[in-house]
FIRO-617069 format. One record per atom (N, C-alpha, C): atom name; residue number from 1; x, y, z; residue in three letters. Coordinates in steps of 0.2 Angstrom, whole numbers. Atoms other than C-alpha are relative to their C-alpha. Layout:
N
+------+-----+-------+-------+-------+-----+
: atom :   n :    px :    py :    pz : res :
+------+-----+-------+-------+-------+-----+
:   CA : NUM :     X :     Y :     Z : ALA :
...
+------+-----+-------+-------+-------+-----+
***
This chain:
103
+------+-----+-------+-------+-------+-----+
: atom :   n :    px :    py :    pz : res :
+------+-----+-------+-------+-------+-----+
:    N :   1 :    -7 :     1 :     3 : MET :
:   CA :   1 :   -74 :   -81 :   412 : MET :
:    C :   1 :     5 :     4 :     5 : MET :
:    N :   2 :    -5 :    -3 :    -4 : SER :
:   CA :   2 :   -59 :   -78 :   423 : SER :
:    C :   2 :     4 :     5 :    -4 : SER :
:    N :   3 :    -4 :    -5 :     3 : HIS :
:   CA :   3 :   -47 :   -64 :   420 : HIS :
:    C :   3 :     6 :    -4 :    -4 : HIS :
:    N :   4 :    -6 :     4 :     4 : HIS :
:   CA :   4 :   -33 :   -77 :   415 : HIS :
:    C :   4 :    -3 :    -2 :    -7 : HIS :
:    N :   5 :     3 :     3 :     7 : THR :
:   CA :   5 :   -44 :   -85 :   401 : THR :
:    C :   5 :    -2 :     6 :    -4 : THR :
:    N :   6 :     2 :    -6 :     4 : ARG :
:   CA :   6 :   -50 :   -68 :   395 : ARG :
:    C :   6 :     6 :     3 :    -3 : ARG :
:    N :   7 :    -7 :    -3 :     2 : ARG :
:   CA :   7 :   -32 :   -62 :   394 : ARG :
:    C :   7 :     3 :    -4 :    -6 : ARG :
:    N :   8 :    -3 :     4 :     5 : VAL :
:   CA :   8 :   -27 :   -77 :   384 : VAL :
:    C :   8 :    -4 :     0 :    -6 : VAL :
:    N :   9 :     4 :     0 :     5 : PHE :
:   CA :   9 :   -42 :   -76 :   373 : PHE :
:    C :   9 :     2 :     7 :    -4 : PHE :
:    N :  10 :    -2 :    -7 :     3 : LEU :
:   CA :  10 :   -38 :   -57 :   369 : LEU :
:    C :  10 :     7 :     0 :    -3 : LEU :
:    N :  11 :    -6 :     0 :     3 : LEU :
:   CA :  11 :   -20 :   -61 :   366 : LEU :
:    C :  11 :     0 :    -5 :    -7 : LEU :
:    N :  12 :     1 :     4 :     6 : GLN :
:   CA :  12 :   -25 :   -75 :   353 : GLN :
:    C :  12 :    -4 :     4 :    -5 : GLN :
:    N :  13 :     3 :    -4 :     5 : VAL :
:   CA :  13 :   -37 :   -63 :   345 : VAL :
:    C :  13 :     5 :     5 :    -3 : VAL :
:    N :  14 :    -5 :    -5 :     2 : ALA :
:   CA :  14 :   -23 :   -50 :   344 : ALA :
:    C :  14 :     5 :    -3 :    -5 : ALA :
:    N :  15 :    -5 :     3 :     5 : VAL :
:   CA :  15 :   -11 :   -62 :   335 : VAL :
:    C :  15 :    -4 :    -3 :    -6 : VAL :
:    N :  16 :     4 :     3 :     6 : ALA :
:   CA :  16 :   -25 :   -70 :   324 : ALA :
:    C :  16 :    -2 :     5 :    -5 : ALA :
:    N :  17 :     3 :    -5 :     4 : ALA :
:   CA :  17 :   -32 :   -54 :   317 : ALA :
:    C :  17 :     5 :     2 :    -6 : ALA :
:    N :  18 :    -5 :    -2 :     6 : PRO :
:   CA :  18 :   -16 :   -48 :   306 : PRO :
:    C :  18 :     1 :    -6 :    -4 : PRO :
:    N :  19 :    -1 :     6 :     4 : LEU :
:   CA :  19 :   -14 :   -66 :   300 : LEU :
:    C :  19 :    -6 :    -1 :    -4 : LEU :
:    N :  20 :     6 :     1 :     4 : LEU :
:   CA :  20 :   -32 :   -67 :   294 : LEU :
:    C :  20 :    -1 :     6 :    -5 : LEU :
:    N :  21 :    -1 :    -5 :     4 : SER :
:   CA :  21 :   -30 :   -50 :   286 : SER :
:    C :  21 :     4 :    -2 :    -6 : SER :
:    N :  22 :    -5 :     2 :     5 : ALA :
:   CA :  22 :   -15 :   -56 :   276 : ALA :
:    C :  22 :    -3 :    -6 :    -4 : ALA :
:    N :  23 :     3 :     5 :     4 : VAL :
:   CA :  23 :   -24 :   -72 :   271 : VAL :
:    C :  23 :    -6 :     3 :    -5 : VAL :
:    N :  24 :     5 :    -3 :     4 : ALA :
:   CA :  24 :   -39 :   -62 :   265 : ALA :
:    C :  24 :     3 :     5 :    -6 : ALA :
:    N :  25 :    -3 :    -4 :     5 : ALA :
:   CA :  25 :   -28 :   -50 :   255 : ALA :
:    C :  25 :     3 :    -4 :    -5 : ALA :
:    N :  26 :    -3 :     5 :     5 : ARG :
:   CA :  26 :   -19 :   -65 :   247 : ARG :
:    C :  26 :    -5 :    -3 :    -4 : ARG :
:    N :  27 :     6 :     3 :     4 : ALA :
:   CA :  27 :   -36 :   -72 :   242 : ALA :
:    C :  27 :    -2 :     4 :    -5 : ALA :
:    N :  28 :     3 :    -5 :     5 : GLN :
:   CA :  28 :   -41 :   -56 :   233 : GLN :
:    C :  28 :     6 :     2 :    -5 : GLN :
:    N :  29 :    -6 :    -2 :     4 : GLY :
:   CA :  29 :   -23 :   -55 :   225 : GLY :
:    C :  29 :     0 :    -1 :    -7 : GLY :
:    N :  30 :    -1 :     1 :     7 : ALA :
:   CA :  30 :   -25 :   -63 :   208 : ALA :
:    C :  30 :    -4 :     5 :    -4 : ALA :
:    N :  31 :     3 :    -5 :     5 : LYS :
:   CA :  31 :   -29 :   -51 :   194 : LYS :
:    C :  31 :    -5 :    -4 :    -5 : LYS :
:    N :  32 :     5 :     4 :     5 : LEU :
:   CA :  32 :   -44 :   -56 :   183 : LEU :
:    C :  32 :     3 :     1 :    -7 : LEU :
:    N :  33 :    -2 :     1 :     7 : ASP :
:   CA :  33 :   -39 :   -62 :   166 : ASP :
:    C :  33 :    -6 :     2 :    -5 : ASP :
:    N :  34 :     6 :    -1 :     4 : GLU :
:   CA :  34 :   -50 :   -55 :   152 : GLU :
:    C :  34 :    -3 :    -6 :    -4 : GLU :
:    N :  35 :     2 :     6 :     3 : LYS :
:   CA :  35 :   -51 :   -72 :   145 : LYS :
:    C :  35 :    -3 :    -5 :     5 : LYS :
:    N :  36 :     3 :     4 :    -5 : ASP :
:   CA :  36 :   -58 :   -80 :   161 : ASP :
:    C :  36 :    -7 :     0 :    -3 : ASP :
:    N :  37 :     7 :     1 :     3 : PRO :
:   CA :  37 :   -75 :   -87 :   156 : PRO :
:    C :  37 :    -5 :     5 :     3 : PRO :
:    N :  38 :     5 :    -5 :    -3 : GLN :
:   CA :  38 :   -85 :   -76 :   168 : GLN :
:    C :  38 :     2 :     7 :    -2 : GLN :
:    N :  39 :    -2 :    -6 :     3 : ALA :
:   CA :  39 :   -75 :   -61 :   162 : ALA :
:    C :  39 :    -3 :     1 :    -7 : ALA :
:    N :  40 :     3 :     0 :     7 : VAL :
:   CA :  40 :   -80 :   -65 :   144 : VAL :
:    C :  40 :    -7 :     0 :     0 : VAL :
:    N :  41 :     7 :     0 :     0 : ALA :
:   CA :  41 :   -98 :   -68 :   148 : ALA :
:    C :  41 :    -3 :     7 :     2 : ALA :
:    N :  42 :     2 :    -6 :    -2 : LEU :
:   CA :  42 :   -99 :   -51 :   156 : LEU :
:    C :  42 :     3 :     6 :    -4 : LEU :
:    N :  43 :    -3 :    -5 :     4 : GLY :
:   CA :  43 :   -89 :   -42 :   143 : GLY :
:    C :  43 :     6 :     4 :     4 : GLY :
:    N :  44 :    -5 :    -4 :    -4 : TYR :
:   CA :  44 :   -75 :   -37 :   156 : TYR :
:    C :  44 :     6 :     1 :    -5 : TYR :
:    N :  45 :    -6 :    -2 :     3 : VAL :
:   CA :  45 :   -60 :   -27 :   149 : VAL :
:    C :  45 :     4 :     4 :     6 : VAL :
:    N :  46 :    -4 :    -3 :    -5 : ALA :
:   CA :  46 :   -46 :   -21 :   160 : ALA :
:    C :  46 :     1 :     8 :    -1 : ALA :
:    N :  47 :     0 :    -7 :     1 : ASP :
:   CA :  47 :   -47 :    -4 :   151 : ASP :
:    C :  47 :    -6 :     2 :    -3 : ASP :
:    N :  48 :     7 :    -2 :     2 : THR :
:   CA :  48 :   -64 :     4 :   149 : THR :
:    C :  48 :     0 :     2 :    -7 : THR :
:    N :  49 :     0 :    -3 :     6 : ALA :
:   CA :  49 :   -59 :    12 :   133 : ALA :
:    C :  49 :     0 :    -6 :    -6 : ALA :
:    N :  50 :     0 :     5 :     4 : LYS :
:   CA :  50 :   -58 :    -5 :   125 : LYS :
:    C :  50 :    -6 :    -4 :     0 : LYS :
:    N :  51 :     7 :     4 :     0 : ALA :
:   CA :  51 :   -76 :   -11 :   128 : ALA :
:    C :  51 :    -3 :     0 :    -7 : ALA :
:    N :  52 :     3 :     1 :     7 : ASP :
:   CA :  52 :   -85 :   -17 :   113 : ASP :
:    C :  52 :    -6 :     5 :    -1 : ASP :
:    N :  53 :     6 :    -5 :     0 : ALA :
:   CA :  53 :   -96 :    -2 :   108 : ALA :
:    C :  53 :    -6 :    -3 :    -4 : ALA :
:    N :  54 :     5 :     3 :     3 : LYS :
:   CA :  54 :  -106 :   -12 :    96 : LYS :
:    C :  54 :    -4 :    -5 :     4 : LYS :
:    N :  55 :     3 :     5 :    -5 : LYS :
:   CA :  55 :  -110 :   -26 :   109 : LYS :
:    C :  55 :    -3 :     4 :     6 : LYS :
:    N :  56 :     2 :    -4 :    -6 : TYR :
:   CA :  56 :  -112 :   -13 :   123 : TYR :
:    C :  56 :    -1 :     7 :    -2 : TYR :
:    N :  57 :     1 :    -7 :     3 : PRO :
:   CA :  57 :  -120 :     3 :   115 : PRO :
:    C :  57 :    -1 :     5 :     6 : PRO :
:    N :  58 :     1 :    -4 :    -5 : LYS :
:   CA :  58 :  -124 :    10 :   132 : LYS :
:    C :  58 :     6 :     2 :     4 : LYS :
:    N :  59 :    -6 :    -1 :    -3 : HIS :
:   CA :  59 :  -106 :    10 :   138 : HIS :
:    C :  59 :     2 :     7 :    -1 : HIS :
:    N :  60 :    -4 :    -6 :     2 : SER :
:   CA :  60 :   -97 :    26 :   140 : SER :
:    C :  60 :     7 :     0 :     4 : SER :
:    N :  61 :    -7 :     1 :    -3 : LYS :
:   CA :  61 :   -79 :    29 :   144 : LYS :
:    C :  61 :     1 :     3 :     7 : LYS :
:    N :  62 :    -1 :    -2 :    -7 : ASP :
:   CA :  62 :   -82 :    37 :   161 : ASP :
:    C :  62 :    -2 :    -5 :     4 : ASP :
:    N :  63 :     2 :     5 :    -4 : GLN :
:   CA :  63 :   -89 :    21 :   167 : GLN :
:    C :  63 :     6 :    -5 :     1 : GLN :
:    N :  64 :    -5 :     4 :    -1 : LYS :
:   CA :  64 :   -76 :    11 :   175 : LYS :
:    C :  64 :    -1 :    -4 :     7 : LYS :
:    N :  65 :     1 :     4 :    -6 : CYS :
:   CA :  65 :   -74 :    -2 :   189 : CYS :
:    C :  65 :     1 :     4 :     7 : CYS :
:    N :  66 :    -1 :    -4 :    -6 : SER :
:   CA :  66 :   -68 :    11 :   202 : SER :
:    C :  66 :    -6 :     5 :     2 : SER :
:    N :  67 :     6 :    -4 :    -2 : ASN :
:   CA :  67 :   -84 :    21 :   201 : ASN :
:    C :  67 :    -6 :    -4 :    -1 : ASN :
:    N :  68 :     5 :     5 :     1 : CYS :
:   CA :  68 :   -95 :     5 :   200 : CYS :
:    C :  68 :    -2 :    -2 :     8 : CYS :
:    N :  69 :     2 :     1 :    -6 : GLN :
:   CA :  69 :  -106 :     1 :   215 : GLN :
:    C :  69 :     3 :    -7 :     3 : GLN :
:    N :  70 :    -2 :     7 :    -2 : LEU :
:   CA :  70 :   -99 :   -17 :   215 : LEU :
:    C :  70 :     8 :     0 :     2 : LEU :
:    N :  71 :    -8 :     0 :    -1 : TYR :
:   CA :  71 :   -80 :   -12 :   216 : TYR :
:    C :  71 :     1 :     1 :     8 : TYR :
:    N :  72 :    -1 :     1 :    -7 : GLN :
:   CA :  72 :   -73 :   -16 :   233 : GLN :
:    C :  72 :     7 :     3 :     2 : GLN :
:    N :  73 :    -7 :    -3 :    -2 : GLY :
:   CA :  73 :   -56 :    -7 :   232 : GLY :
:    C :  73 :    -2 :     8 :     1 : GLY :
:    N :  74 :     1 :    -7 :    -2 : LYS :
:   CA :  74 :   -53 :    11 :   237 : LYS :
:    C :  74 :     1 :     4 :    -7 : LYS :
:    N :  75 :     0 :    -3 :     6 : PRO :
:   CA :  75 :   -55 :    24 :   223 : PRO :
:    C :  75 :     7 :     1 :    -3 : PRO :
:    N :  76 :    -7 :    -1 :     2 : ALA :
:   CA :  76 :   -36 :    27 :   222 : ALA :
:    C :  76 :     4 :    -6 :    -2 : ALA :
:    N :  77 :    -3 :     7 :     1 : ASP :
:   CA :  77 :   -32 :     8 :   221 : ASP :
:    C :  77 :     1 :    -1 :    -8 : ASP :
:    N :  78 :    -1 :     2 :     7 : ALA :
:   CA :  78 :   -25 :     1 :   204 : ALA :
:    C :  78 :    -5 :    -6 :    -1 : ALA :
:    N :  79 :     4 :     6 :     1 : ALA :
:   CA :  79 :   -36 :   -14 :   207 : ALA :
:    C :  79 :    -4 :    -1 :     7 : ALA :
:    N :  80 :     3 :     2 :    -6 : GLY :
:   CA :  80 :   -49 :   -21 :   219 : GLY :
:    C :  80 :    -5 :    -6 :    -1 : GLY :
:    N :  81 :     4 :     6 :     0 : GLY :
:   CA :  81 :   -61 :   -35 :   223 : GLY :
:    C :  81 :    -7 :     2 :    -3 : GLY :
:    N :  82 :     7 :    -1 :     3 : CYS :
:   CA :  82 :   -78 :   -37 :   214 : CYS :
:    C :  82 :    -4 :    -7 :     2 : CYS :
:    N :  83 :     3 :     7 :    -1 : PRO :
:   CA :  83 :   -91 :   -50 :   220 : PRO :
:    C :  83 :    -2 :    -4 :    -6 : PRO :
:    N :  84 :     2 :     4 :     6 : LEU :
:   CA :  84 :   -95 :   -55 :   202 : LEU :
:    C :  84 :     6 :    -5 :    -1 : LEU :
:    N :  85 :    -6 :     4 :     2 : PHE :
:   CA :  85 :   -77 :   -62 :   201 : PHE :
:    C :  85 :     4 :    -2 :     7 : PHE :
:    N :  86 :    -2 :     2 :    -7 : ALA :
:   CA :  86 :   -74 :   -70 :   218 : ALA :
:    C :  86 :     8 :    -2 :     0 : ALA :
:    N :  87 :    -7 :     2 :    -1 : GLY :
:   CA :  87 :   -56 :   -71 :   223 : GLY :
:    C :  87 :     5 :     3 :    -5 : GLY :
:    N :  88 :    -4 :    -4 :     5 : LYS :
:   CA :  88 :   -50 :   -60 :   209 : LYS :
:    C :  88 :     0 :     7 :     1 : LYS :
:    N :  89 :     1 :    -7 :     0 : GLN :
:   CA :  89 :   -46 :   -42 :   207 : GLN :
:    C :  89 :    -1 :     3 :    -7 : GLN :
:    N :  90 :     2 :    -3 :     7 : VAL :
:   CA :  90 :   -53 :   -31 :   193 : VAL :
:    C :  90 :     4 :     7 :     0 : VAL :
:    N :  91 :    -4 :    -6 :     1 : ALA :
:   CA :  91 :   -43 :   -16 :   186 : ALA :
:    C :  91 :    -5 :     6 :     2 : ALA :
:    N :  92 :     4 :    -6 :    -2 : ALA :
:   CA :  92 :   -49 :     1 :   193 : ALA :
:    C :  92 :    -3 :     3 :    -6 : ALA :
:    N :  93 :     2 :    -3 :     6 : ASN :
:   CA :  93 :   -50 :     7 :   175 : ASN :
:    C :  93 :    -3 :    -5 :    -4 : ASN :
:    N :  94 :     4 :     5 :     4 : GLY :
:   CA :  94 :   -59 :    -9 :   169 : GLY :
:    C :  94 :    -7 :     1 :     0 : GLY :
:    N :  95 :     7 :    -1 :     0 : TRP :
:   CA :  95 :   -77 :   -11 :   165 : TRP :
:    C :  95 :    -3 :    -7 :    -2 : TRP :
:    N :  96 :     4 :     6 :     2 : CYS :
:   CA :  96 :   -90 :   -25 :   163 : CYS :
:    C :  96 :    -7 :     2 :    -1 : CYS :
:    N :  97 :     7 :    -1 :     2 : ALA :
:   CA :  97 :  -108 :   -26 :   157 : ALA :
:    C :  97 :    -4 :     1 :     7 : ALA :
:    N :  98 :     4 :    -1 :    -7 : SER :
:   CA :  98 :  -114 :   -26 :   176 : SER :
:    C :  98 :     2 :     6 :     3 : SER :
:    N :  99 :    -2 :    -6 :    -3 : TRP :
:   CA :  99 :  -107 :    -9 :   179 : TRP :
:    C :  99 :    -7 :     4 :     3 : TRP :
:    N : 100 :     6 :    -4 :    -3 : VAL :
:   CA : 100 :  -119 :     1 :   191 : VAL :
:    C : 100 :     3 :     6 :     3 : VAL :
:    N : 101 :    -3 :    -6 :    -2 : LYS :
:   CA : 101 :  -115 :    19 :   195 : LYS :
:    C : 101 :     0 :     0 :     8 : LYS :
:    N : 102 :    -1 :     0 :    -7 : LYS :
:   CA : 102 :  -109 :    21 :   213 : LYS :
:    C : 102 :    -4 :     5 :     3 : LYS :
:    N : 103 :     4 :    -5 :    -3 : ALA :
:   CA : 103 :  -121 :    30 :   224 : ALA :
:    C : 103 :     3 :     5 :     4 : ALA :
+------+-----+-------+-------+-------+-----+
***
């Protein structure tokens, strides 16, 4: 590869990277609605304190999305991605029946 084409390639990568990051952030932007069929099936609530205690007796109020193994946001984020709800963001203080303690 010549220096000229390598330079052009690197410039294209430098321009494309921020654009791809913006697209990815936008794709994860929609907040998950508790009435979404997938959310209903997994008992998702945006506030862990509102989880159905009768239906989920093993739930405890210290379990929330932000301390779940599946949560893709940072601990301080108000919301973050979850592979169970592709393209949607779950509330950091939320909960669902698939909660797994973060290692």
